[in-house]
SEZAFI-709318 format. One record per residue (C-alpha): residue number from 1; residue in three letters; z, x, y. Coordinates in Angstrom, 2 decimals, decimal comma, always signed. Layout:
PT  num  residuo       c3       c1       c2
PT  NUM      ALA        Z        X        Y
...
REM end
This chain:
PT  num  residuo       c3       c1       c2
PT    1      MET   +17,84    +4,91    -8,70
PT    2      ARG   +15,72    +1,77    -8,95
PT    3      ARG   +12,17    +2,18   -10,22
PT    4      ILE    +9,89    +0,60    -7,63
PT    5      ASP    +6,24    -0,46    -7,67
PT    6      ALA    +5,50    +0,17    -3,98
PT    7      HIS    +2,18    -1,68    -3,90
PT    8      HIS    +0,93    -4,82    -5,61
PT    9      HIS    -0,62    -8,19    -4,76
PT   10      LEU    -0,46   -11,84    -5,81
PT   11      TRP    -2,80   -14,75    -5,22
PT   12      ASP    -3,24   -18,43    -6,03
PT   13      LEU    -6,89   -19,41    -5,79
PT   14      ALA    -6,14   -23,10    -5,36
PT   15      ALA    -3,75   -22,52    -2,45
PT   16      ARG    -5,75   -19,82    -0,71
PT   17      PRO    -9,38   -19,01    -1,61
PT   18      GLN   -10,23   -15,32    -2,12
PT   19      ASP   -13,86   -14,96    -1,10
PT   20      TRP   -13,74   -11,21    -1,74
PT   21      LEU   -13,48   -12,00    -5,46
PT   22      ASP   -16,92   -13,62    -5,59
PT   23      GLY   -18,83   -10,54    -6,80
PT   24      PRO   -19,69   -10,28   -10,51
PT   25      ASP   -17,79    -6,99   -10,88
PT   26      LEU   -14,59    -8,75    -9,88
PT   27      ALA   -14,76   -11,48   -12,52
PT   28      PRO   -11,90    -9,94   -14,59
PT   29      ILE    -9,42   -10,63   -11,77
PT   30      ARG   -10,88   -13,91   -10,54
PT   31      ARG    -7,87   -15,96   -11,60
PT   32      ASP    -4,38   -16,70   -10,35
PT   33      PHE    -1,70   -14,01   -10,44
PT   34      GLY    +1,78   -15,30    -9,74
PT   35      PRO    +5,43   -14,29    -9,98
PT   36      ALA    +5,64   -14,95   -13,73
PT   37      ASP    +2,65   -12,66   -14,37
PT   38      LEU    +4,26    -9,99   -12,20
PT   39      ARG    +7,59   -10,20   -14,01
PT   40      ALA    +5,92    -9,83   -17,38
PT   41      VAL    +4,15    -6,58   -16,51
PT   42      THR    +6,98    -5,03   -14,51
PT   43      SER    +9,52    -5,77   -17,21
PT   44      ALA    +7,37    -4,11   -19,86
PT   45      ALA    +6,95    -1,03   -17,62
PT   46      GLY   +10,61    -0,72   -16,67
PT   47      VAL   +10,04    -1,51   -12,99
PT   48      ASP   +13,09    -2,88   -11,17
PT   49      ALA   +11,68    -3,95    -7,80
PT   50      THR    +8,36    -4,27    -6,00
PT   51      VAL    +6,66    -4,33    -2,62
PT   52      LEU    +4,21    -7,21    -2,24
PT   53      VAL    +1,28    -6,35    +0,05
PT   54      GLN    -0,95    -8,71    +1,99
PT   55      VAL    -4,41    -9,52    +0,66
PT   56      LEU    -5,98   -11,63    +3,40
PT   57      PRO    -5,98   -11,29    +7,21
PT   58      ASP    -4,07   -14,57    +7,40
PT   59      ILE    -0,54   -14,92    +8,72
PT   60      GLU    -0,03   -18,06    +6,62
PT   61      GLU    -0,42   -15,93    +3,49
PT   62      THR    +2,38   -13,72    +4,79
PT   63      VAL    +4,54   -16,81    +5,40
PT   64      GLU    +3,97   -17,79    +1,75
PT   65      PHE    +4,70   -14,28    +0,48
PT   66      LEU    +7,98   -14,08    +2,39
PT   67      ALA    +9,11   -17,44    +1,05
PT   68      LEU    +8,29   -16,26    -2,47
PT   69      ALA   +10,16   -12,97    -1,96
PT   70      GLY   +13,17   -14,80    -0,56
PT   71      LYS   +13,57   -16,58    -3,89
PT   72      SER   +12,88   -13,49    -6,01
PT   73      ASP   +15,17   -10,79    -7,35
PT   74      LEU   +12,09    -8,68    -8,11
PT   75      VAL   +10,04    -8,64    -4,87
PT   76      ALA   +12,25    -6,57    -2,57
PT   77      GLY    +9,87    -6,32    +0,38
PT   78      VAL    +6,66    -7,74    +1,85
PT   79      VAL    +4,01    -5,87    +3,83
PT   80      GLY    +2,36    -8,72    +5,69
PT   81      TRP    -0,38    -9,31    +8,22
PT   82      VAL    -0,38   -10,16   +11,89
PT   83      ASP    -3,22    -9,94   +14,42
PT   84      LEU    -2,60    -6,52   +15,96
PT   85      THR    -5,21    -7,17   +18,64
PT   86      ALA    -3,43   -10,26   +20,01
PT   87      PRO    -1,10   -10,08   +23,02
PT   88      ASP    +1,71   -11,80   +21,12
PT   89      VAL    +2,30    -9,43   +18,17
PT   90      ALA    +6,05    -9,44   +18,85
PT   91      GLY    +6,05   -13,25   +18,79
PT   92      GLN    +4,11   -13,33   +15,51
PT   93      LEU    +6,66   -10,98   +13,93
PT   94      ASP    +9,57   -13,05   +15,27
PT   95      ARG    +8,05   -16,16   +13,71
PT   96      LEU    +7,77   -14,47   +10,35
PT   97      ARG   +11,31   -13,15   +10,46
PT   98      CYS   +12,75   -16,52   +11,39
PT   99      GLY   +11,12   -18,28    +8,42
PT  100      PRO   +12,20   -18,43    +4,76
PT  101      GLY   +12,51   -14,94    +3,32
PT  102      GLY   +12,00   -13,38    +6,73
PT  103      ASP   +14,46   -10,61    +5,94
PT  104      ARG   +12,03    -9,33    +3,30
PT  105      LEU    +9,39    -8,39    +5,89
PT  106      VAL    +9,26    -4,58    +5,78
PT  107      GLY    +5,84    -3,74    +7,17
PT  108      VAL    +2,45    -4,80    +8,46
PT  109      ARG    -1,06    -3,98    +7,26
PT  110      HIS    -4,61    -4,64    +8,45
PT  111      LEU    -7,81    -4,18    +6,42
PT  112      VAL    -9,00    -1,26    +8,53
PT  113      GLN   -11,37    -0,22    +5,73
PT  114      ALA   -13,46    -3,31    +6,56
PT  115      GLU   -13,79    -2,51   +10,27
PT  116      SER   -17,21    -1,19   +11,30
PT  117      ASP   -15,77    +0,75   +14,25
PT  118      PRO   -14,42    +4,05   +12,86
PT  119      ALA   -12,16    +4,29   +15,92
PT  120      TRP   -10,68    +0,80   +15,51
PT  121      LEU    -7,16    +2,17   +15,07
PT  122      VAL    -7,17    +3,79   +18,50
PT  123      ARG    -8,41    +0,81   +20,50
PT  124      PRO    -5,92    +0,08   +23,32
PT  125      ASP    -5,14    -3,40   +22,01
PT  126      VAL    -4,52    -2,11   +18,50
PT  127      LEU    -2,23    +0,67   +19,74
PT  128      ALA    -0,29    -1,94   +21,71
PT  129      GLY    +0,06    -3,95   +18,51
PT  130      LEU    +1,27    -0,88   +16,62
PT  131      ARG    +3,93    -0,29   +19,26
PT  132      ALA    +5,11    -3,88   +18,76
PT  133      VAL    +5,41    -3,16   +15,02
PT  134      ARG    +7,48    -0,11   +15,91
PT  135      ASP    +9,69    -2,07   +18,29
PT  136      ALA   +10,35    -4,57   +15,52
PT  137      GLY   +11,67    -1,78   +13,27
PT  138      LEU    +8,87    -2,20   +10,72
PT  139      VAL    +6,42    +0,28    +9,21
PT  140      TYR    +2,63    +0,17    +9,26
PT  141      ASP    +0,52    +0,52    +6,12
PT  142      LEU    -2,76    +2,33    +6,69
PT  143      LEU    -5,67    +1,02    +4,60
PT  144      THR    -8,48    +3,41    +5,47
PT  145      LEU   -11,52    +5,10    +3,99
PT  146      PRO   -11,92    +8,87    +4,30
PT  147      HIS   -14,23    +8,67    +7,30
PT  148      GLN   -11,52    +6,73    +9,20
PT  149      LEU    -8,84    +9,38    +8,73
PT  150      PRO    -9,53   +11,22   +12,02
PT  151      ALA    -8,82    +8,01   +13,95
PT  152      ALA    -5,73    +7,49   +11,80
PT  153      VAL    -4,45   +10,91   +12,89
PT  154      GLU    -4,99    +9,93   +16,55
PT  155      ALA    -3,13    +6,64   +16,08
PT  156      VAL    -0,24    +8,34   +14,31
PT  157      ARG    +0,07   +10,85   +17,17
PT  158      ALA    -0,15    +8,05   +19,75
PT  159      VAL    +2,83    +6,22   +18,20
PT  160      PRO    +4,96    +9,10   +16,87
PT  161      ASP    +8,09    +6,99   +16,38
PT  162      LEU    +6,36    +4,51   +14,04
PT  163      VAL    +6,33    +5,30   +10,32
PT  164      PHE    +2,86    +5,02    +8,80
PT  165      VAL    +2,25    +4,59    +5,06
PT  166      LEU    -1,17    +5,65    +3,80
PT  167      ASP    -2,36    +3,33    +1,05
PT  168      HIS    -4,33    +4,62    -1,98
PT  169      LEU    -4,56    +8,16    -0,50
PT  170      SER    -7,35    +6,71    +1,69
PT  171      LYS    -9,57    +5,98    -1,32
PT  172      PRO   -11,17    +9,34    -2,13
PT  173      ASP   -14,47    +9,37    -4,03
PT  174      ILE   -13,01   +10,17    -7,44
PT  175      ALA   -16,01    +8,81    -9,33
PT  176      GLY   -18,23   +11,26    -7,40
PT  177      ARG   -15,70   +14,09    -7,87
PT  178      ALA   -15,82   +14,73    -4,11
PT  179      LEU   -12,82   +16,54    -2,61
PT  180      GLN   -14,20   +17,35    +0,83
PT  181      PRO   -13,99   +16,37    +3,60
PT  182      TRP   -11,29   +14,02    +2,25
PT  183      ALA    -8,83   +16,79    +1,37
PT  184      THR    -8,99   +18,44    +4,79
PT  185      ARG    -8,62   +15,11    +6,56
PT  186      LEU    -5,73   +14,06    +4,32
PT  187      SER    -3,92   +17,34    +5,04
PT  188      ALA    -4,39   +16,80    +8,78
PT  189      LEU    -2,75   +13,39    +8,47
PT  190      ALA    +0,03   +14,73    +6,27
PT  191      ALA    +0,80   +17,34    +8,96
PT  192      GLU    +2,19   +14,50   +11,07
PT  193      PRO    +5,86   +13,99   +10,15
PT  194      ASN    +5,81   +10,20   +10,56
PT  195      VAL    +3,37    +9,62    +7,68
PT  196      VAL    +4,05    +9,01    +4,00
PT  197      ALA    +1,52    +8,09    +1,33
PT  198      LYS    +1,09    +5,99    -1,79
PT  199      VAL    -0,20    +7,32    -5,07
PT  200      SER    -1,88    +4,00    -5,77
PT  201      GLY    -5,29    +2,43    -6,24
PT  202      LEU    -6,82    +5,57    -7,74
PT  203      VAL    -8,02    +4,26   -11,10
PT  204      THR   -10,42    +1,88    -9,37
PT  205      GLU   -11,86    +4,77    -7,31
PT  206      ALA   -12,57    +6,72   -10,53
PT  207      ALA   -15,52    +6,20   -12,88
PT  208      ARG   -14,98    +2,95   -14,76
PT  209      PRO   -14,14    +2,35   -17,51
PT  210      ARG   -14,01    +5,93   -18,79
PT  211      TRP   -11,68    +7,50   -16,22
PT  212      THR    -9,08    +9,98   -17,43
PT  213      VAL    -5,85   +11,33   -16,01
PT  214      ALA    -7,66   +14,65   -15,58
PT  215      ASP   -10,10   +12,90   -13,20
PT  216      LEU    -7,20   +11,83   -10,99
PT  217      ARG    -5,21   +15,06   -11,11
PT  218      PRO    -7,00   +17,10    -8,38
PT  219      TYR    -6,45   +14,30    -5,87
PT  220      VAL    -2,78   +13,80    -6,71
PT  221      ASP    -2,18   +17,58    -6,71
PT  222      ILE    -3,67   +17,79    -3,20
PT  223      ALA    -1,46   +14,89    -2,07
PT  224      LEU    +1,64   +16,50    -3,58
PT  225      GLU    +0,82   +19,76    -1,78
PT  226      ALA    +0,16   +18,00    +1,52
PT  227      PHE    +3,01   +15,49    +1,59
PT  228      GLY    +5,55   +16,77    -0,91
PT  229      PRO    +7,42   +14,47    -3,31
PT  230      ASP    +9,77   +13,25    -0,59
PT  231      ARG    +6,85   +11,63    +1,27
PT  232      LEU    +5,04   +10,07    -1,69
PT  233      MET    +5,61    +6,81    -3,53
PT  234      VAL    +3,95    +5,24    -6,56
PT  235      GLY    +2,25    +1,85    -6,50
PT  236      THR    +0,12    +0,15    -9,14
PT  237      ASP    -2,23    -1,91    -6,95
PT  238      TRP    -1,92    -4,59    -9,64
PT  239      PRO    -3,77    -6,84   -10,29
PT  240      VAL    -6,73    -5,00    -8,68
PT  241      CYS    -6,02    -2,12   -11,06
PT  242      LEU    -6,97    -4,39   -13,98
PT  243      LEU   -10,60    -3,65   -13,13
PT  244      ALA   -10,00    -0,20   -14,62
PT  245      ALA    -6,62    -0,13   -16,40
PT  246      SER    -3,61    -2,17   -17,44
PT  247      TYR    -0,37    -2,12   -15,50
PT  248      GLU    +1,29    +0,09   -18,10
PT  249      GLN    -1,68    +2,46   -18,17
PT  250      VAL    -1,41    +2,95   -14,41
PT  251      VAL    +2,30    +3,67   -14,61
PT  252      ASP    +1,74    +6,04   -17,53
PT  253      ALA    -0,95    +7,90   -15,58
PT  254      ALA    +1,46    +8,32   -12,66
PT  255      GLU    +4,04    +9,70   -15,06
PT  256      GLN    +1,61   +12,25   -16,42
PT  257      LEU    +0,42   +13,27   -12,97
PT  258      THR    +3,97   +13,94   -11,79
PT  259      ALA    +5,28   +15,51   -15,01
PT  260      GLY    +5,78   +18,86   -13,28
PT  261      LEU    +8,31   +17,46   -10,80
PT  262      THR   +12,03   +17,97   -11,09
PT  263      ALA   +14,18   +14,97   -12,02
PT  264      ALA   +15,21   +14,54    -8,37
PT  265      GLU   +11,63   +14,72    -7,17
PT  266      HIS   +10,50   +12,25    -9,84
PT  267      ALA   +13,20    +9,80    -8,76
PT  268      GLN   +12,01   +10,16    -5,18
PT  269      VAL    +8,37    +9,42    -5,96
PT  270      PHE    +9,17    +6,52    -8,28
PT  271      GLY   +11,72    +4,81    -6,07
PT  272      GLY   +13,51    +6,87    -3,45
PT  273      THR   +10,67    +7,14    -0,95
PT  274      ALA    +9,84    +3,45    -1,07
PT  275      THR   +13,52    +2,48    -0,77
PT  276      GLY   +14,01    +4,69    +2,28
PT  277      VAL   +10,76    +3,99    +4,11
PT  278      TYR   +10,78    +0,23    +3,56
PT  279      ARG   +14,59    -0,02    +3,81
PT  280      LEU   +14,64    -2,01    +0,61
PT  281      GLY   +18,35    -1,62    +0,23
PT  282      ASN   +18,80    -3,92    +3,24
PT  283      SER   +16,94    -6,83    +1,63
REM end
C-alpha cells in the first residue's frame, strides 16, 4: 500500500502573500515552500503520495494548487477552499473541477478555528454549503479548536451522509498537558460514523522545542481508542511542523506512536484511510 502524507501545505510568498506568517515566532517558515522542497522531504521519508491542503481562504489559491497537482505524480489530492456561506457553492466547486487538475479536488476546508462564533459550523448558510460539498461527492476537513467540537458534532449529525475529516485532532493543549474537556469532546465526535481524523499537527501544539514522543502519546492513544486505526490517517502538517520538528522527525514520531498496531492497522493509518476517504486511487 502507498505511504501517504495526508496533510501538508505549500506557499509562494511572491505569488500569494501570507500575512499569517508575519509574527516573529513564524520566522523559520517565512519563505517559499514549493514542489521541489516537498519532493526532497517526502523522498527521504519514504512517502509515495500526499494530500495538499489549503492555507488561505482564497479560491484562487485552490485553482493554483489543483494546477500544480495536475502536473505532479506526488500530490494525489487537494483539499481546497470555497466560500461555504455563499449561495453558489455548487458553482464554485464546478469551476474548480473544470479547471486544470480539477480531478485532484478531493475535499474542502475552512479555517473554522479563526471564527469567533463557536457555532459557526451550524449556521444555516454553512450547513447549506456543507450539503453542496456532499452533493459534489467531496469530503470536508474540520479545522477546529477544542471549544468548537460541540458545534462540529451538531454539524456532523446534520449532514450524516457527508464524510468529515478532523484535522490535527482539533489541536489539544499538549503543551499544557490538558486532556479534558478535549478527550470527552473528541470521543463524542468519534461516535459519529461519518468522521475520521488526522494524527497531524501535534508537535506544534506541544512544548517547543523540547517536546517528546511521550508528550504526544496520551493524545494519540485517546484518538486510537476513539476512532480506531481504520478511521485515522497520518499527516505531517509540513512545513508548519518545522516550527517544532523536521519532516522526518514527525514521521518517526508517528511510527513510534503507532508501534503497537498490527501490520494491517499500520498500513491503514499510514495510507489506507487516506486513500479510501479521499478516493486517491481515482486521481
